[in-house]
N, C-alpha and C positions, 0 to 999 in steps of 0.2 A: 448703524442700522438698528432699528428698534426690534425687540423680540416679538415674534409672531408664531402662531401655531401653523405647522405645515399642513397642506391639503392632503387628503387621503391617498391620492394617486402617488404623490411624492413619498409619503410614508411607506406605501407598499413597495415601491421600487428600492428604497433604501433597505427595508427589512429583507427583501428578496436577496439583496447582495450579501447579507450576512449568512444566509442559508445556502445559496447557490453561488459558488465561486467560479466554477468552470464546468464543462460538459460532464466530467466524471462525477460531479456532485449531483447532477440531474440523474445520471444512470444509477448512482448509488441509492438515491431516494426511491426511484421507481422500482428497481429490482428488489429492494428491501420490502416495499409494499407488496410485490408479487409473492415474496417468501411468506410474509405475514398472511397473505390470502390463501395459503396452502397449495401454491403451485408446485407441480412436479417437473415442469419443463418451462424454461425461460429462454427467449431468443432476444439478443441485443444486437441491433444493427445501427451503425453510425456512418456518416459521410462527412468528409472534411474535418475529421477529428471530433465530430459531434457538434461542431459550431453551427452548421447549416441543417443537419438532420440527425435525429435520434428516434429510433423506434424500439419499444420494449413490448414484447408479446408474451403472455403467460396463459396457462390453463387453470388459473385459480378460481376463486369463488365468484369473481365479478362484482359489479356495483349495480344495485337496483336503480331503475330510472328515477325514482323519486329522490334518491340520495345524491345524485350526480351534482346538481348545482351547489348543494351544501358542502360537498367534499372539497370544493375549491375556495371556500371561505376560510379566512384565517382562524386558527385555533379550533377547527372542527375535526373531530377524529372519532373513529369507532373503537379505538384501543382502550381508552379510559373514560370514566364518567366523573370521577371526583379525585381529590388529592389523596384520599386513602388508597386508591388503586395504584398509585406510584410505588407503593411498597411491594407490589406483586406483579410488576410489569414483566411480561414474558415475550412481548413483541419487539421487533427491531425499531419500529417507529411508534410514537405516541403523542408528539407535540402538536400535530395538526397544522404544521407550517409548510410542509414540502410542496403540496400541490398548488397552494395559493402563491407561493414564492416562484415556482416554475412558471405558472401562468402569467405572473406579473411582468416577466422579462422575456417572454417568447410567445410563439404562436402554437397553441396546443390543440390537438385533435384526440379525442378519446372515443374508442369503440369498445363497448363492454356488454356482457350478457351474463345473467345468473342462471343457474340450472332451473329455477322456478319460473323464469320468464319465457314466454313463447317467442318473442323477438328481442333483438338487441337494441342498443341505443348508441347514437353518434352525437357527440357534444363537441362544439368548437368554441374556444375562448382565446382571445388575443390581447395581450397587454392588460390582463385582468378584466377585460370587457367581454361579456357573453355574446356570442354571435348566433349560435343556433343549437337546438336540441331536437333530434328527430329519431324515429324508429328505423332500424335497418336490420337486415339479416346478418347474423354473426354467430360464431361458435361460442361455447361457454368459455369465459375468461375475459381478459382485458388486454387491449392494445393501446399504448400511448404513443403518439407521434408528436415530437417536439421539433419545431422548425425555427431557424433564425434566432438562436439564443442571443440575448442582450441586444436585439435589434432596436429597441427603444432606449437603451442606455449605452450610447456609443463609447463613452469614456471607459466603462467597464469592459466592453468588448475589446477595446484597444489593448488592454493589459493581458489578454489571452496569449498563450504561446502559439507556435506554429501548429498547423493541423497534425503533423506527424507526432509532435510532442504531446498534444492533447489526446491523440489516439493512444499513445503509450500509457498515459494515466488511466484511461478506460480499460485497456488490456490488463494492466496490473491489478486493477480492481476486480475484474471478472475472474482472474486467476485466483485471487484470495477468496472470493465468494465461492468459487467452485470447490476449493480445498476444504472450506469450512462447512459446506453443505453437500456432502457426497450423495445425499438422497435426492438431489435435484439435478436434472440434466440442463446444462448451460450450453448455448451456442452463441458465439460472438462473430459478427460479420462486420468487416471494415472495408468500406468502398467496394462492396459487392464481392469481397473475397472472404472465405471462411478462415478465420484465424484460430478458433478454438471450439472444440465440441467435446463435452464430457457425457458419460453414459448415465450418471445418476443411479448407478446400481448398488450404492452403499459400500462398494469396495474402494477404500481409500487409495490403495496402490494403483488401481486402474485409473483413478482420477489424476494421480501424480504423473502417470504415464502420459495421459492426454495433455497435461499442462507442460511438463518438462521433458518428455521424450524418453527413449530407451536408455541412453547412456546414464542419465541421472537415476532412473528407476532401478536399474540393475546394480547400482552401487549404494543401496540403502539397507539399513539394518533396522528391524522392528524393535521398538522399545515399549515397555509398559511398567507402570508402578502404581501402587495403591496404598493408601493409608485409610484411617477411619473416616476422614473428611474429604479426601481428594483421590481421584483416579486419573492417571495420565496414560494415554496410549498414543502411538504415532510411529514416525520413522525418523532416523537420524542419518545424515549422509557421511560416507567415508571421506577421508581427507582428499582422495584423488579427484573428487568431483567439485571441490571448492573452487570458486571463481573469484577473480579480482578485476579491478578496473584497468590494471596495467597488464602488459603481455609478457613481462619478463619471467624467467625461470627463478623460482624461489626455493627456500629450504623450509622444511618443517622441523622445528626444534622441540624435542621432548625433554622435559626434566621429570622422568617417570621411572618407576621400577621396571625390571625386565618383564614381570608378569603383566603389568599394564601395557607395556610395549607390545607383548604378544597379543593381548586382547584387541588392540587397534590394528592388528595385522600389518604393521608397518615394517617394511623390509629395508634394512640398512644397506645402502649401496656401497659403503666402505668395506663391509665384511660379508655382504650378501647373505646375512643371517638374521633371523627373527630374535636371536638370543644375544644381540649385541650388548655388551656390558659397559659401553662408554657412557659418560655422564650426559653428553649431548648427542642424540642420535639425529644425524642430518638425513632428511628424507626428501628426495626430489619430488616436487609437485608444482602446481601453478599458483600456490599461495604459501605464505609462511606464518606459522603460529608459534607462540611461546606458551608452553603448558606448565603449570605447576598445580597438579591435581585437576585443573580445569583450564580451558582456554581463557586467557585474560586479555589478550591483545593481538590484533592482526598487525603484522609487521610490514614495513615497506622496504623496497629493494635498495635504498641508498644508505643503509646502516650496516656496519661491520658486525657479524654475529658475536665475535669475541668482545667487542666494545659493549654490545647490548647485554651480553652475559655478565660482564663486570658490573654494569649498572644494576642488573637484577639482583646479583648477590649482595650488593651493598644496601639495597632498600627494596626487598620484594613486595612489601605492602604498598609502596608508592610507585611501583614500576609502571603501571599503565599511564599515569599522569606524567611521570618523569620522561617516559619514552617519547610522548608527544611534544615534549619541550626540547628534545635532543636535536642539536644542529647536525646537518649532513656531515659525513666523514670528511676530515681535513679542513673544516670550516670553523671559524671563530666569530665572536661577536663583531670584531672589527671589520669583517668581510660583509656585514649587513648594512643596508642603507639606513637603518634605524639606530645604528650604534650610538651616535652622538646623543640622541634623545634618551635612550635607555640608560646610558652612563650618567647623564646629568640628572635625570628624574629619579631613577631607581638605584643609582649607585652601582650599576652593572660594570664588570671589568671587561676591557677589550679582549682579553685572552680567554674569556669564558666560552665553553662549548655547549652550554645549556641556556636556552632562551629564558627570559624573565616572564614571557607570556605563555599561557596555556590555551590552545595548542600554540606551538612555535609560530612566530610571525617572521621568521627569517626570510629575507629577500636579498639576493645578490645584486639587484639593480641591473643597470645596463652594462 
């Protein structure tokens, strides 16, 4: 096949796929635009995981009627004017690709009004083709409605996950945005059900309560630190609220001094005391950590603590990587289906209890 230049419609669809990967990408771009527009309240509503319907409503500055068609052109933006402006970018978006990319692969309806305009504007664009632009009554701010994402790129749509999975991605995104912008009230609605609502009152602990609930919030400790260049404030969770993907009961292993042990308020179930002087303090919780001045690795339940301790003592600096190469208790290389390959290619020994791969590729087979 000879080389040829692609037509503009094909170029736009390909470019859109680079910016918009899934419904959460659409939500991210539009919510960030709302934040850049000075919104103090943003409502995100999706249906079918955002595949069939996304609506983002904000009370920001809005878009003037004359600027609406230009806003959907590639590389058009109000955030920067020249390359020099890149050195002082303070907005979340500045490339001018989001709206054009969204419009190229979906059916978009925009309703917006600025404080200076007497009426609002309604703009419809589908697959990158302008359908209509008309005056309507509308409050100050902007509403984006995105329907049938990837309707004109079926191959792209085929690779989306289930509606529940895509909705989970959106939910996680809104949680992160809520925590990073405590001055903005976020409301997330999924299939007509309210999933999240934050107050936007600048109280970070209230936002955490709205996102994670009472149990998490009641087990947080406030932290703060400041140097000449950096200031950090926030909250850190106590070990009791740590979560893991498995449901087994774990142990929390500390290699700490008694004072540090006291600071963490960890009570040793062996002696029922905060002043336990054992080298390893086993603390029942739903996760297991190994600490040497700081947490260096989350441990999994199929490793014997004494075996792990011996590995740590022999090579503390390499412990995180070595741990991920450790075979399950009682298993050797010869028990793995890849044993013959590893022995012939890497010179691995059949009696080895540490995998040659990082992380371990141990598989017992059938």
